[in-house]
Backbone as CSV, one residue per row, in Angstrom:
resi,resn,N_x,N_y,N_z,CA_x,CA_y,CA_z,C_x,C_y,C_z
1,MET,0.837,-1.171,0.008,0.003,-0.001,-0.004,0.886,1.245,0.002
2,PRO,0.480,2.270,-0.731,1.277,3.507,-0.821,1.362,4.223,0.520
3,VAL,2.506,4.821,0.785,2.710,5.629,1.979,2.844,7.072,1.485
4,VAL,2.073,7.957,2.093,2.026,9.364,1.673,2.307,10.272,2.861
5,ALA,2.715,11.482,2.523,3.025,12.487,3.557,2.261,13.771,3.265
6,ALA,1.789,14.412,4.334,1.121,15.694,4.247,1.787,16.655,5.198
7,ILE,2.146,17.860,4.682,2.753,18.875,5.525,1.817,20.081,5.548
8,ASP,1.527,20.541,6.756,0.664,21.699,6.979,1.557,22.792,7.588
9,VAL,1.795,23.851,6.830,2.598,24.985,7.322,1.610,26.043,7.822
10,GLY,1.387,26.049,9.111,0.411,26.967,9.702,1.060,28.206,10.285
11,SER,0.239,29.094,10.780,0.743,30.359,11.367,1.523,30.108,12.656
12,ASN,1.093,29.103,13.411,1.762,28.827,14.695,2.671,27.605,14.676
13,ALA,2.319,26.619,13.891,3.061,25.343,13.878,3.108,24.751,12.473
14,MET,4.117,23.921,12.286,4.221,23.091,11.080,3.999,21.654,11.506
15,ARG,3.139,20.958,10.702,2.786,19.591,11.084,3.104,18.649,9.918
16,LEU,3.492,17.452,10.272,3.716,16.374,9.281,2.914,15.178,9.678
17,ALA,2.142,14.640,8.744,1.433,13.395,8.933,1.868,12.415,7.839
18,ILE,2.217,11.229,8.204,2.591,10.212,7.249,1.638,9.043,7.457
19,GLY,1.081,8.567,6.359,0.102,7.506,6.461,0.135,6.524,5.320
20,ARG,-0.392,5.336,5.588,-0.523,4.258,4.565,-1.949,4.376,4.047
21,VAL,-2.093,4.412,2.707,-3.379,4.551,2.068,-3.771,3.232,1.432
22,GLU,-4.974,2.788,1.796,-5.503,1.554,1.201,-6.941,1.849,0.786
23,PRO,-7.279,1.640,-0.461,-8.619,1.920,-0.942,-9.705,1.287,-0.092
24,GLY,-10.750,2.087,0.232,-11.846,1.569,1.027,-11.621,1.506,2.523
25,LYS,-10.447,1.929,2.956,-10.160,1.873,4.386,-9.649,3.259,4.866
26,PRO,-9.796,3.532,6.170,-9.259,4.789,6.685,-7.713,4.826,6.558
27,VAL,-7.164,6.002,6.419,-5.704,6.124,6.348,-5.118,5.668,7.674
28,GLU,-4.082,4.829,7.617,-3.382,4.368,8.795,-2.222,5.323,9.061
29,ILE,-2.322,6.126,10.132,-1.294,7.123,10.436,-0.087,6.390,11.008
30,LEU,1.063,6.575,10.355,2.319,5.947,10.774,3.145,6.883,11.641
31,LYS,3.029,8.194,11.356,3.840,9.175,12.042,3.103,10.496,12.045
32,TYR,3.102,11.196,13.170,2.561,12.570,13.225,3.516,13.346,14.091
33,THR,3.920,14.498,13.604,4.798,15.368,14.400,4.420,16.828,14.181
34,ARG,4.727,17.624,15.194,4.376,19.085,15.160,5.562,19.842,15.641
35,GLU,5.890,20.897,14.898,6.996,21.788,15.290,6.440,23.195,15.459
36,PRO,6.571,23.811,16.681,6.012,25.131,16.965,6.893,26.273,16.398
37,VAL,6.796,26.518,15.118,7.681,27.518,14.460,7.188,28.947,14.628
38,ARG,5.900,29.179,14.691,5.323,30.511,14.891,5.598,31.476,13.772
39,LEU,5.355,31.091,12.564,5.561,31.990,11.414,4.717,33.243,11.523
40,GLY,3.492,33.089,11.942,2.565,34.211,11.991,2.989,35.310,12.956
41,HIS,3.681,34.983,14.012,4.103,35.978,15.022,4.906,37.080,14.296
42,ASP,5.865,36.713,13.480,6.671,37.718,12.773,5.872,38.421,11.692
43,VAL,5.211,37.642,10.855,4.532,38.213,9.695,3.416,39.165,10.112
44,PHE,2.642,38.801,11.100,1.494,39.618,11.463,1.904,40.806,12.318
45,THR,3.114,40.805,12.889,3.544,41.959,13.706,4.508,42.836,12.927
46,THR,5.389,42.276,12.103,6.376,43.119,11.389,6.250,43.087,9.883
47,GLY,5.468,42.139,9.354,5.280,42.064,7.912,6.327,41.193,7.183
48,ALA,7.233,40.594,7.951,8.307,39.757,7.350,8.700,38.697,8.312
49,LEU,9.361,37.668,7.804,9.889,36.571,8.631,11.283,36.956,9.098
50,SER,11.563,36.756,10.389,12.876,37.043,10.926,13.840,35.910,10.557
51,PRO,15.120,36.166,10.530,16.086,35.104,10.230,15.942,33.921,11.179
52,GLU,15.667,34.159,12.458,15.510,33.047,13.417,14.296,32.190,13.060
53,THR,13.198,32.809,12.696,11.985,32.056,12.315,12.232,31.264,11.048
54,ILE,12.929,31.837,10.101,13.291,31.107,8.879,14.158,29.919,9.234
55,HIS,15.109,30.099,10.156,15.951,28.967,10.591,15.145,27.879,11.239
56,ARG,14.175,28.262,12.104,13.316,27.221,12.735,12.477,26.484,11.690
57,ALA,11.990,27.204,10.715,11.172,26.572,9.633,12.046,25.619,8.832
58,ALA,13.269,26.074,8.478,14.140,25.194,7.714,14.543,23.944,8.503
59,ARG,14.756,24.106,9.781,15.075,22.960,10.652,13.901,21.991,10.712
60,ALA,12.666,22.515,10.759,11.486,21.664,10.774,11.350,20.912,9.454
61,PHE,11.580,21.615,8.345,11.486,20.970,7.030,12.535,19.854,6.925
62,LYS,13.730,20.092,7.440,14.792,19.091,7.398,14.377,17.833,8.199
63,HIS,13.815,18.067,9.373,13.324,16.964,10.217,12.201,16.201,9.469
64,PHE,11.289,16.943,8.847,10.210,16.312,8.084,10.801,15.473,6.954
65,ARG,11.776,15.978,6.271,12.393,15.239,5.155,12.997,13.932,5.631
66,GLN,13.653,13.948,6.783,14.199,12.740,7.329,13.138,11.716,7.606
67,GLU,12.027,12.146,8.149,10.884,11.225,8.411,10.281,10.706,7.125
68,ILE,10.144,11.573,6.130,9.608,11.177,4.823,10.518,10.137,4.198
69,ASP,11.801,10.335,4.241,12.717,9.362,3.679,12.694,8.054,4.476
70,HIS,12.594,8.140,5.805,12.567,6.941,6.664,11.379,6.064,6.308
71,TYR,10.215,6.669,6.067,9.028,5.914,5.736,8.839,5.619,4.248
72,HIS,9.781,6.080,3.439,9.758,5.813,1.990,8.456,6.298,1.350
73,CYS,8.100,7.545,1.658,6.835,8.085,1.155,6.887,8.188,-0.379
74,GLN,5.791,7.826,-1.002,5.732,7.861,-2.454,5.126,9.160,-2.969
75,ARG,4.386,9.850,-2.135,3.785,11.142,-2.514,3.832,12.067,-1.307
76,ILE,4.092,13.373,-1.618,4.168,14.373,-0.583,3.287,15.587,-1.035
77,ARG,2.508,16.105,-0.119,1.707,17.298,-0.382,1.928,18.253,0.732
78,ALA,2.183,19.516,0.402,2.340,20.553,1.415,1.389,21.699,1.141
79,VAL,0.825,22.245,2.198,-0.051,23.410,2.095,0.406,24.420,3.144
80,ALA,0.175,25.728,2.878,0.653,26.742,3.784,-0.439,27.809,4.024
81,THR,-0.371,28.420,5.154,-1.319,29.441,5.565,-0.915,30.775,4.991
82,SER,-1.706,31.787,5.230,-1.433,33.125,4.717,-0.121,33.708,5.258
83,ALA,0.373,33.253,6.369,1.663,33.777,6.894,2.797,33.493,5.912
84,VAL,2.699,32.441,5.132,3.766,32.109,4.179,3.611,32.925,2.909
85,ARG,2.374,33.174,2.526,2.142,33.959,1.292,2.610,35.378,1.470
């Protein structure tokens, strides 16, 4: 069964969910992790991301990539909130 990953880049946290997909059955969650990056704090107060926030986001993405590789995900989808736009 295919293993897929979903990344949600939110205003307060970045989340990764990895699951096994089997037609006709609920997704079996293999891994869920959350990183409290707080992108929105910078964007909504100063209008830009600080270097430290960018560093925290990059570190979270690196961690997510390691998990994605570990589980041999065949598909990855990422979505982001308005703080990223």
